Wavefront OBJ file of the C-alpha trace (Angstrom):
o trace
v -203.620 -27.472 -182.658
v -202.010 -30.852 -183.403
v -203.984 -34.036 -182.896
v -202.556 -36.739 -180.651
v -201.913 -38.887 -183.739
v -199.810 -36.056 -185.286
v -197.941 -35.717 -181.976
v -197.148 -39.439 -182.028
v -196.024 -39.231 -185.674
v -193.717 -36.329 -184.786
v -192.306 -38.290 -181.877
v -191.624 -41.313 -184.048
v -189.886 -39.092 -186.585
v -187.787 -37.563 -183.820
v -186.841 -40.966 -182.478
v -185.889 -42.192 -185.972
v -183.818 -39.058 -186.647
v -182.084 -39.444 -183.317
v -181.279 -43.067 -183.969
v -179.775 -42.127 -187.302
v -177.769 -39.307 -185.810
v -179.799 -36.577 -187.444
v -180.995 -35.059 -184.195
v -179.408 -31.782 -183.158
v -177.496 -32.433 -179.970
v -178.785 -35.976 -179.699
v -175.875 -37.778 -181.305
v -175.003 -41.063 -179.633
v -171.493 -41.425 -178.258
v -171.459 -45.213 -178.660
v -173.668 -46.499 -181.430
v -172.585 -50.114 -181.427
v -175.523 -51.415 -179.470
v -178.023 -48.582 -179.918
v -179.781 -50.185 -182.885
v -181.545 -52.765 -180.769
v -183.130 -50.223 -178.388
v -183.956 -47.785 -181.182
v -185.635 -50.594 -183.073
v -187.606 -51.564 -179.967
v -188.785 -48.012 -179.451
v -189.590 -47.477 -183.072
v -191.614 -50.687 -183.228
v -193.566 -49.861 -180.104
v -194.404 -46.377 -181.368
v -195.440 -47.660 -184.737
v -197.754 -50.181 -183.070
v -199.184 -47.319 -181.017
v -199.824 -45.332 -184.209
v -201.515 -48.382 -185.760
v -203.781 -48.774 -182.696
v -204.805 -45.147 -182.967
v -205.522 -45.429 -186.694
v -207.688 -48.569 -186.089
v -209.601 -46.739 -183.432
v -210.263 -43.787 -185.697
v -211.380 -46.046 -188.565
v -213.735 -47.952 -186.266
v -215.137 -44.647 -184.936
v -215.750 -43.378 -188.450
v -217.397 -46.653 -189.396
v -219.638 -46.372 -186.380
v -220.650 -42.837 -187.410
v -221.640 -44.250 -190.817
v -223.507 -47.209 -189.302
v -221.005 -49.756 -190.693
v -219.379 -51.002 -187.390
v -220.478 -52.975 -184.406
v -220.629 -50.855 -181.233
v -218.595 -53.465 -179.295
v -215.773 -53.300 -181.820
v -215.708 -49.559 -181.620
v -215.593 -49.505 -177.824
v -212.856 -52.118 -177.823
v -210.748 -50.248 -180.360
v -211.122 -46.981 -178.490
v -210.224 -48.624 -175.165
v -207.128 -50.182 -176.776
v -206.062 -46.828 -178.209
v -206.602 -45.185 -174.820
v -204.583 -47.823 -173.036
v -201.793 -47.510 -175.642
v -201.695 -43.749 -175.227
v -201.542 -44.084 -171.468
v -198.617 -46.581 -171.854
v -196.731 -44.273 -174.164
v -197.179 -41.358 -171.691
v -196.003 -43.505 -168.794
v -192.871 -44.580 -170.716
v -192.205 -41.005 -171.683
v -192.551 -39.881 -168.053
v -190.090 -42.609 -166.916
v -187.566 -41.697 -169.659
v -187.782 -38.038 -168.566
v -187.285 -38.981 -164.932
v -184.250 -41.108 -165.840
v -182.809 -38.270 -167.916
v -183.227 -35.793 -165.088
v -181.572 -38.267 -162.675
v -178.628 -38.625 -165.024
v -178.301 -34.870 -165.161
v -178.149 -34.733 -161.395
v -175.288 -37.270 -161.211
v -171.955 -35.784 -160.201
v -169.209 -36.069 -162.757
l 1 2 3 4 5 6 7 8 9 10 11 12 13 14 15 16 17 18 19 20 21 22 23 24 25 26 27 28 29 30 31 32 33 34 35 36 37 38 39 40 41 42 43 44 45 46 47 48 49 50 51 52 53 54 55 56 57 58 59 60 61 62 63 64 65 66 67 68 69 70 71 72 73 74 75 76 77 78 79 80 81 82 83 84 85 86 87 88 89 90 91 92 93 94 95 96 97 98 99 100 101 102 103 104 105
């Protein structure tokens, strides 16, 4: 079973491939202005991955008695909030996609 961090890494890879036009069936029709949004999404996902990695490092340091408990709790809370934000954005994107599919041509 894949860990949440692996899932996020896979999502970032998929977004990067889609922005480069390497995604199957995900080719953009108009790529003139897509770079700005793709960069925004990529940057946000990379920051999310960084937050998760910091949280994991802090947790491992706590297990080895090398970290302050307050720092660990803060890092884990930040990672949880980041994951919730990523999930909310994903849900909104899926809702928007479904709405576009329902539009008459």
